[in-house]
C-alpha positions as CSV (number, residue, x, y, z in Angstrom):
1,X,11.2,29.7,-0.2
2,X,10.3,27.5,2.8
3,X,7.3,28.6,5.4
4,X,9.1,28.6,9.0
5,X,10.5,25.7,10.4
6,X,9.7,22.4,9.6
7,X,7.9,20.2,12.7
8,X,7.6,16.4,12.4
9,X,5.9,14.0,15.5
10,X,5.4,10.3,15.4
11,X,2.8,8.0,17.4
12,X,1.9,4.0,17.3
13,X,-0.9,2.2,18.6
14,X,-1.5,-1.6,18.6
15,X,-4.7,-2.4,16.2
16,X,-4.7,-6.2,16.4
17,X,-8.6,-7.3,16.8
18,X,-9.8,-10.5,19.2
19,X,-8.5,-13.8,18.1
20,X,-11.3,-15.5,16.1
21,X,-12.3,-12.7,13.6
22,X,-11.9,-14.4,10.4
23,X,-9.1,-12.8,7.7
24,X,-9.7,-11.2,4.4
25,X,-7.7,-11.9,0.6
26,X,-7.9,-15.7,0.1
27,X,-11.4,-17.0,-0.8
28,X,-10.4,-20.6,0.5
29,X,-9.3,-19.4,4.0
30,X,-13.0,-19.2,5.8
31,X,-11.8,-20.0,9.2
32,X,-11.1,-17.5,12.0
33,X,-7.6,-16.8,13.4
34,X,-6.5,-18.7,16.0
35,X,-3.8,-16.6,17.3
36,X,-1.4,-13.8,16.8
37,X,2.2,-13.9,15.3
38,X,2.6,-10.7,15.6
39,X,0.4,-7.9,17.2
40,X,-0.8,-5.7,13.9
41,X,0.3,-2.1,14.4
42,X,-0.7,1.4,13.1
43,X,2.0,4.4,13.0
44,X,1.5,7.9,12.4
45,X,3.8,10.5,11.3
46,X,2.5,14.5,10.8
47,X,4.8,16.5,9.0
48,X,3.9,20.3,9.3
49,X,5.4,24.3,8.8
50,X,3.6,27.2,9.3
51,X,1.5,26.8,6.0
52,X,0.6,23.2,5.4
53,X,0.1,20.2,7.6
54,X,0.2,16.3,6.4
55,X,-0.3,13.0,8.0
56,X,1.0,9.7,6.5
57,X,-0.4,6.4,8.4
58,X,0.9,2.9,8.2
59,X,-1.7,0.2,9.4
60,X,-1.2,-3.3,9.3
61,X,-4.5,-3.6,7.4
62,X,-5.7,-5.5,4.0
63,X,-7.1,-2.2,3.6
64,X,-10.3,-0.5,3.8
65,X,-13.3,0.2,1.1
66,X,-13.6,3.7,-0.7
67,X,-16.1,4.9,1.7
68,X,-14.5,3.7,5.5
69,X,-11.2,5.4,3.8
70,X,-13.0,8.6,3.3
71,X,-14.7,8.7,6.6
72,X,-11.2,7.6,8.6
73,X,-9.4,10.2,6.7
74,X,-11.7,12.7,7.0
75,X,-12.0,12.2,11.0
76,X,-7.9,12.0,11.2
77,X,-8.1,15.2,9.3
78,X,-10.5,17.4,11.5
79,X,-8.5,15.9,14.5
80,X,-5.3,17.4,13.3
81,X,-6.6,20.5,11.5
82,X,-6.1,20.0,8.3
83,X,-8.1,18.4,5.0
84,X,-8.5,14.6,3.9
85,X,-6.3,15.6,0.7
86,X,-3.6,16.3,3.2
87,X,-4.0,12.5,4.5
88,X,-2.3,9.6,2.8
89,X,-3.9,6.8,5.2
90,X,-1.2,3.3,4.1
91,X,-2.2,-0.3,4.8
92,X,0.7,-2.7,4.6
93,X,-2.0,-4.8,3.0
94,X,-1.2,-8.1,4.9
95,X,-3.8,-11.1,4.4
96,X,-3.4,-11.8,7.9
97,X,-5.7,-9.6,9.4
98,X,-9.4,-8.9,9.6
99,X,-12.2,-8.1,7.2
100,X,-11.8,-4.6,6.6
101,X,-12.7,-4.2,2.9
102,X,-16.6,-4.7,3.5
103,X,-18.7,-6.1,1.0
104,X,-15.7,-7.6,-0.8
105,X,-12.6,-10.1,-0.9
106,X,-14.5,-13.3,1.1
107,X,-14.7,-11.3,4.1
108,X,-17.7,-11.5,7.1
109,X,-19.9,-8.9,4.8
110,X,-19.8,-11.3,2.1
111,X,-21.0,-14.8,1.3
112,X,-21.1,-16.9,4.6
113,X,-20.3,-14.2,7.0
114,X,-21.8,-15.2,10.5
115,X,-23.8,-12.1,11.3
116,X,-22.8,-12.2,14.9
117,X,-19.2,-11.8,13.6
118,X,-19.8,-9.1,11.7
119,X,-21.9,-7.1,14.5
120,X,-18.4,-7.4,16.4
121,X,-16.4,-6.4,13.4
122,X,-18.3,-3.2,12.9
123,X,-17.6,-2.3,16.4
124,X,-14.2,-2.9,15.8
125,X,-14.2,-1.0,12.4
126,X,-16.0,1.8,14.1
127,X,-13.4,2.0,17.0
128,X,-11.0,2.0,14.4
129,X,-12.3,5.1,12.7
130,X,-11.5,7.0,16.4
131,X,-8.5,5.0,17.5
132,X,-6.9,6.1,14.2
133,X,-7.7,9.8,14.3
134,X,-6.5,10.1,18.1
135,X,-3.2,8.2,16.9
136,X,-2.9,10.9,14.4
137,X,-3.7,13.6,17.1
138,X,-0.8,11.9,19.4
139,X,2.0,12.3,16.7
140,X,0.3,15.9,15.9
141,X,0.9,16.7,19.5
142,X,4.2,15.1,19.6
143,X,6.0,17.5,16.7
144,X,9.3,19.1,17.6
145,X,11.5,20.9,14.8
146,X,13.0,18.7,12.5
147,X,15.0,17.9,9.4
148,X,14.5,15.1,6.7
149,X,16.4,13.7,4.1
150,X,16.4,11.0,1.8
151,X,18.6,8.2,0.5
152,X,18.3,4.5,-2.3
153,X,18.9,1.1,-1.8
154,X,18.0,-2.1,-3.4
155,X,16.6,-5.7,-2.7
156,X,16.6,-8.6,-4.2
157,X,13.4,-10.0,-2.8
158,X,10.6,-8.9,-5.8
159,X,9.5,-11.4,-8.4
160,X,6.9,-10.8,-10.9
161,X,4.1,-13.3,-10.2
162,X,2.3,-13.0,-14.0
163,X,3.5,-16.6,-14.6
164,X,2.8,-17.7,-18.2
165,X,1.5,-20.9,-18.9
166,X,2.4,-22.8,-22.1
167,X,-1.0,-22.4,-23.5
168,X,-0.7,-18.5,-23.4
169,X,-2.6,-17.6,-20.1
170,X,-1.6,-16.3,-16.7
171,X,-1.3,-17.6,-13.3
172,X,-0.1,-16.2,-10.0
173,X,3.6,-17.8,-10.0
174,X,6.8,-16.9,-11.4
175,X,7.8,-14.4,-14.0
176,X,11.7,-13.8,-13.9
177,X,11.3,-12.1,-16.9
178,X,8.5,-9.8,-15.8
179,X,8.9,-6.1,-14.7
180,X,10.1,-5.5,-10.6
181,X,11.3,-2.5,-8.7
182,X,13.9,-3.7,-6.5
183,X,14.4,0.0,-5.3
184,X,14.2,0.4,-1.5
185,X,13.4,4.1,-0.9
186,X,14.4,5.6,2.9
187,X,13.0,9.2,4.1
188,X,14.6,10.1,7.4
189,X,13.2,12.7,9.6
190,X,15.8,14.0,12.5
191,X,15.6,16.8,15.1
192,X,17.9,19.5,15.0
193,X,20.4,17.7,16.3
194,X,20.7,14.8,14.3
195,X,18.8,12.4,16.4
196,X,16.1,10.4,14.6
197,X,12.3,10.4,14.8
198,X,11.7,8.2,12.2
199,X,11.8,6.2,9.1
200,X,10.0,6.1,5.9
201,X,10.1,3.5,3.8
202,X,8.9,0.8,1.4
203,X,8.8,-1.7,-1.2
204,X,7.1,-3.3,-4.2
205,X,6.0,-7.1,-3.4
206,X,2.9,-8.4,-2.1
207,X,2.7,-9.1,1.7
208,X,1.6,-12.7,1.7
209,X,4.9,-14.2,2.1
210,X,2.9,-16.3,4.5
211,X,0.2,-18.4,3.1
212,X,-3.5,-20.2,2.6
213,X,-2.6,-22.3,6.0
214,X,-2.2,-19.5,8.2
215,X,-4.7,-18.8,10.4
216,X,-2.6,-16.5,13.0
217,X,-3.1,-12.7,12.7
218,X,0.4,-11.0,11.7
219,X,1.7,-7.9,9.3
220,X,3.3,-10.5,7.4
221,X,6.8,-9.6,6.1
222,X,6.4,-5.9,6.4
223,X,6.4,-6.3,10.1
224,X,9.7,-8.2,10.2
225,X,11.0,-4.2,8.1
226,X,9.8,-2.4,10.7
227,X,11.6,-4.6,13.6
228,X,14.7,-5.1,12.0
229,X,14.9,-1.1,11.5
230,X,13.9,-0.2,14.9
231,X,16.1,-1.9,16.5
232,X,19.1,-1.0,14.4
233,X,18.3,2.5,14.4
234,X,16.1,3.4,17.2
235,X,13.6,5.4,14.9
236,X,10.2,4.3,14.4
237,X,9.2,3.0,11.6
238,X,6.7,3.3,9.1
239,X,6.0,1.1,6.0
240,X,4.1,1.6,2.8
241,X,3.6,-1.1,0.2
242,X,4.6,-0.1,-3.5
243,X,3.0,-0.8,-6.7
244,X,2.8,-4.7,-5.8
245,X,-0.7,-5.8,-8.3
246,X,1.4,-8.3,-10.1
247,X,4.8,-8.6,-7.2
248,X,5.7,-11.6,-5.1
249,X,8.2,-11.9,-2.9
250,X,10.7,-15.0,-3.9
251,X,9.2,-16.8,-0.9
252,X,5.4,-16.8,-1.2
253,X,2.6,-18.3,0.3
254,X,4.6,-20.1,2.3
255,X,4.1,-22.1,6.0
256,X,7.5,-21.4,7.3
257,X,7.4,-18.4,9.5
258,X,11.3,-18.6,8.9
259,X,10.5,-17.7,5.3
260,X,8.7,-14.5,6.8
261,X,12.0,-13.1,8.6
262,X,14.2,-13.8,5.9
263,X,12.4,-11.3,3.3
264,X,11.6,-8.8,5.8
265,X,15.1,-9.3,7.4
266,X,16.5,-8.9,3.6
267,X,14.6,-5.3,3.0
268,X,14.8,-4.2,6.5
269,X,18.9,-4.7,6.6
270,X,18.7,-2.8,3.4
271,X,16.7,0.0,4.8
272,X,19.0,0.3,7.7
273,X,22.1,0.3,5.8
274,X,20.7,3.5,3.7
275,X,19.8,5.1,6.8
276,X,23.2,5.5,7.8
277,X,24.1,7.0,4.8
278,X,21.9,9.8,5.2
279,X,22.8,12.9,6.8
280,X,19.9,15.4,7.8
281,X,21.9,18.4,8.8
282,X,23.2,21.1,6.7
283,X,27.1,21.0,6.1
284,X,30.5,21.1,4.4
285,X,33.1,19.0,4.4
286,X,36.3,20.9,5.4
287,X,40.4,19.6,4.8
288,X,42.3,20.6,7.5
289,X,46.1,20.2,7.4
290,X,48.2,18.8,10.6
291,X,50.8,16.6,11.8
292,X,51.5,14.0,13.8
293,X,54.3,11.6,13.5
294,X,53.4,11.6,9.7
295,X,51.3,14.5,7.8
296,X,47.7,14.4,8.0
297,X,44.7,15.7,5.9
298,X,41.9,15.7,8.3
299,X,38.1,15.8,6.7
300,X,35.4,16.8,9.3
301,X,32.0,18.0,8.8
302,X,31.1,21.7,9.2
303,X,27.8,21.7,10.3
304,X,26.1,25.0,9.7
305,X,22.7,26.9,10.8
306,X,20.0,27.0,8.3
307,X,16.4,26.4,7.2
308,X,15.0,23.1,8.2
309,X,13.5,22.9,4.5
310,X,12.2,24.5,1.1
311,X,9.0,23.2,0.4
312,X,6.5,21.2,2.0
313,X,3.8,20.6,-0.5
314,X,0.6,18.2,-0.9
315,X,-1.4,17.5,-4.2
316,X,-4.1,15.6,-5.4
317,X,-6.0,14.5,-8.6
318,X,-8.8,12.7,-9.6
319,X,-8.5,9.8,-11.6
320,X,-11.4,8.1,-14.0
321,X,-10.4,4.7,-15.0
322,X,-12.9,2.6,-17.7
323,X,-13.5,-0.8,-17.5
324,X,-14.5,-2.9,-20.2
325,X,-17.8,-2.9,-21.9
326,X,-20.5,-5.3,-20.5
327,X,-22.1,-8.4,-22.2
328,X,-25.2,-8.4,-23.6
329,X,-28.1,-9.7,-21.8
330,X,-28.5,-13.0,-23.4
331,X,-24.4,-12.9,-22.4
332,X,-25.3,-12.2,-18.7
333,X,-27.8,-14.2,-18.1
334,X,-26.2,-17.5,-19.6
335,X,-23.0,-16.9,-17.3
336,X,-25.3,-16.3,-14.2
337,X,-27.1,-19.9,-14.8
338,X,-23.7,-21.3,-15.2
339,X,-22.8,-20.0,-11.9
340,X,-26.4,-21.1,-10.3
341,X,-25.8,-24.5,-11.4
342,X,-22.1,-24.6,-10.1
343,X,-23.3,-23.6,-6.9
344,X,-26.6,-25.6,-6.5
345,X,-24.2,-29.1,-7.6
346,X,-21.5,-28.2,-4.8
347,X,-24.5,-27.9,-2.2
348,X,-26.4,-31.3,-3.4
349,X,-22.6,-32.9,-3.2
350,X,-22.3,-31.7,0.3
351,X,-19.2,-30.3,-0.6
352,X,-17.2,-28.0,1.8
353,X,-18.0,-24.1,3.1
354,X,-14.4,-23.8,1.2
355,X,-15.7,-25.0,-1.9
356,X,-19.3,-23.5,-2.4
357,X,-18.6,-20.0,-0.8
358,X,-16.0,-19.1,-3.4
359,X,-18.5,-20.0,-6.1
360,X,-20.9,-18.2,-4.1
361,X,-19.1,-15.0,-4.7
362,X,-19.1,-15.7,-8.9
363,X,-23.1,-16.2,-8.4
364,X,-23.0,-13.0,-6.6
365,X,-21.1,-10.7,-9.6
366,X,-23.4,-12.4,-12.2
367,X,-26.1,-11.2,-10.6
368,X,-24.7,-7.9,-10.3
369,X,-23.6,-8.2,-14.2
370,X,-27.6,-8.9,-15.5
371,X,-28.9,-6.2,-13.1
372,X,-26.6,-3.6,-14.6
373,X,-27.0,-4.8,-18.4
374,X,-31.2,-4.8,-17.4
375,X,-31.1,-1.3,-16.0
376,X,-29.3,-0.4,-19.4
377,X,-25.7,0.1,-18.4
378,X,-23.3,-0.6,-21.1
379,X,-20.2,0.2,-19.6
380,X,-18.9,1.9,-16.1
381,X,-15.8,3.6,-14.6
382,X,-14.0,3.4,-11.2
383,X,-13.1,6.8,-9.8
384,X,-10.2,7.2,-7.6
385,X,-8.3,10.1,-6.3
386,X,-4.1,10.0,-6.4
387,X,-2.0,12.1,-3.8
388,X,1.7,13.3,-4.0
389,X,3.4,15.1,-0.9
390,X,6.2,16.5,-1.7
391,X,9.1,17.6,0.9
392,X,12.0,19.7,-1.3
393,X,13.7,16.8,-3.4
394,X,12.0,13.8,-2.0
395,X,8.3,13.0,-3.2
396,X,5.6,10.3,-2.1
397,X,3.0,9.0,-4.4
398,X,0.1,7.5,-3.6
399,X,-2.9,5.9,-5.0
400,X,-5.8,3.5,-4.0
401,X,-5.8,-0.4,-5.1
402,X,-3.6,-2.6,-6.3
403,X,-1.4,-1.1,-8.8
404,X,1.0,-3.2,-10.9
405,X,4.8,-2.7,-10.5
406,X,4.5,-0.9,-14.0
407,X,2.2,2.0,-12.5
408,X,5.1,2.5,-10.0
409,X,8.3,2.3,-12.4
410,X,6.5,5.0,-14.7
411,X,5.3,7.4,-12.8
412,X,9.0,7.0,-11.1
413,X,10.3,8.1,-14.3
414,X,8.2,11.0,-14.8
415,X,9.7,12.6,-11.4
416,X,12.6,14.9,-11.1
417,X,12.8,14.6,-7.7
418,X,16.2,13.1,-6.5
419,X,14.0,10.6,-4.7
420,X,10.3,9.4,-5.3
421,X,8.7,7.0,-3.4
422,X,5.5,5.2,-5.0
423,X,3.1,4.0,-2.9
424,X,0.0,1.5,-3.7
425,X,-3.0,0.3,-1.1
426,X,-3.5,3.6,0.1
427,X,-6.5,6.0,0.7
428,X,-8.4,2.9,-0.3
429,X,-9.3,-0.5,-1.9
430,X,-11.1,-1.5,-4.7
431,X,-9.4,-3.0,-8.0
432,X,-6.6,-4.1,-9.5
433,X,-5.0,-1.9,-11.8
434,X,-3.4,-4.3,-14.3
435,X,-0.6,-4.2,-17.3
436,X,-2.1,-3.9,-21.0
437,X,-0.4,-7.4,-21.3
438,X,-2.5,-9.0,-18.1
439,X,-5.7,-7.3,-19.3
440,X,-5.0,-9.1,-23.2
441,X,-3.8,-12.5,-21.9
442,X,-6.1,-12.6,-18.6
443,X,-5.5,-13.8,-15.4
444,X,-6.1,-13.4,-11.8
445,X,-6.2,-9.5,-11.7
446,X,-8.4,-9.0,-14.6
447,X,-10.7,-12.7,-13.9
448,X,-11.0,-13.7,-10.0
449,X,-10.5,-10.4,-8.8
450,X,-13.3,-9.0,-10.4
451,X,-15.4,-11.2,-9.0
452,X,-14.2,-11.1,-5.5
453,X,-13.8,-6.6,-5.9
454,X,-17.3,-7.0,-7.1
455,X,-17.0,-4.8,-10.0
456,X,-18.8,-5.4,-13.2
457,X,-16.0,-5.8,-15.6
458,X,-12.1,-5.8,-16.1
459,X,-10.3,-2.1,-16.4
460,X,-9.6,-1.4,-19.9
461,X,-6.1,-2.1,-22.1
462,X,-5.0,1.5,-21.4
463,X,-5.4,1.4,-18.1
464,X,-1.6,1.9,-16.8
465,X,-1.2,4.6,-19.6
466,X,-4.1,6.9,-18.0
467,X,-3.1,6.4,-14.5
468,X,0.4,7.5,-15.5
469,X,-0.6,10.1,-17.2
470,X,-2.9,11.6,-14.4
471,X,0.9,10.9,-12.2
472,X,2.2,13.1,-15.1
473,X,0.0,16.1,-14.4
474,X,0.5,15.8,-10.3
475,X,4.0,15.7,-10.3
476,X,3.5,18.9,-12.7
477,X,1.5,20.6,-10.3
478,X,4.3,19.6,-7.7
479,X,6.6,20.9,-9.7
480,X,8.8,17.7,-10.4
481,X,7.8,16.8,-13.6
482,X,10.7,15.7,-15.4
483,X,11.5,16.8,-19.2
484,X,10.9,14.8,-22.0
485,X,14.3,13.9,-22.5
486,X,15.4,13.3,-19.2
């Protein structure tokens, strides 16, 4: 039973910072940006009926720390007249954007940050809070009666990046036998005459086609996806990065911008193709017999008046993920002493900041673990909020942080929606959520990322099971939990 007419509005702004800002996500790249490859954009979609209003945002940013994200969503919700739990604030997670996850990932709030740059960055962030709320308000004011429908395609662009070495360790590379999600979910939103308003899409691959030597601001390949879709369809495109914690594109950490165009072009072309398979207007196909020189059976769409939708429903759920137990005090102090020794040796040898800063992050993290152990902490946990937004037989599921693709794939299997889109990198960034295999074998997601995100220990082996179980409960609340035998 629907609640009146579905309405939809979309708006976009440019959020490109001044050239010179340090960028986030690559520890070795500590220099400031020297130019702009493409503008960083923020796009908002507001969907509403008489009972419910939701806002979905797509931002060309690395992400926001949890406190900043909460402030952003509360401010957005207040401007459009809804609640923070009805706001999905997504980030493409481009690594060629300013440092908006404060205190982690080698940003200017971290080791080696220039105080003057921090001051300017804080002003940029404060302005973002106002700008994104204003953007959502623009989309809200732009709402018009609408209908939506979804489709699905595939793009063979992603590859699992958890490469196992001969000694059984995991490095960031290529694992052609690892899990991937090549699906391309597309939600098309039109006005009542079938003219496009917006396209919501996404893909499960890290937006780091461009690499360590890229010092220009860029949305990376998601920006190309949007440009291709908008050029072909005329609809404003929002892009959500999927469960990409262990996913790379086939071209990864490149210096050739042609590879960025190629990766984004493949995904964008698939989105555009799927877009044209979707009909949002209710209709029946009518067969009519006729005659010209030959007998003709003519099939046409007979469009019908009818409700714009049946159900618009958001839901959220709190999830607590335990971290592994902390070491003994003696073990923690030994690790800190070793890290401090490495830092001193590098400094005495006059090594460049690109070598010293990453080791100072290790030292800072080790000191934090010592402090926790000395205070009596033996094990910590992280608490996040997952979100689902259902529109008839389509649902988008979202979560903070960097989920491995196994989470997205398994959450989708629990959904009986015709189309399920999964989005990581939304409503906050605070950790990787790795598979049991990676937790057991090690690798960047449970070693260096623990240091860069400054959490006391890696998540437990059961992380994927815990999170997927909570998504099953969320889907049940939305009336979309698949039967066990489906």
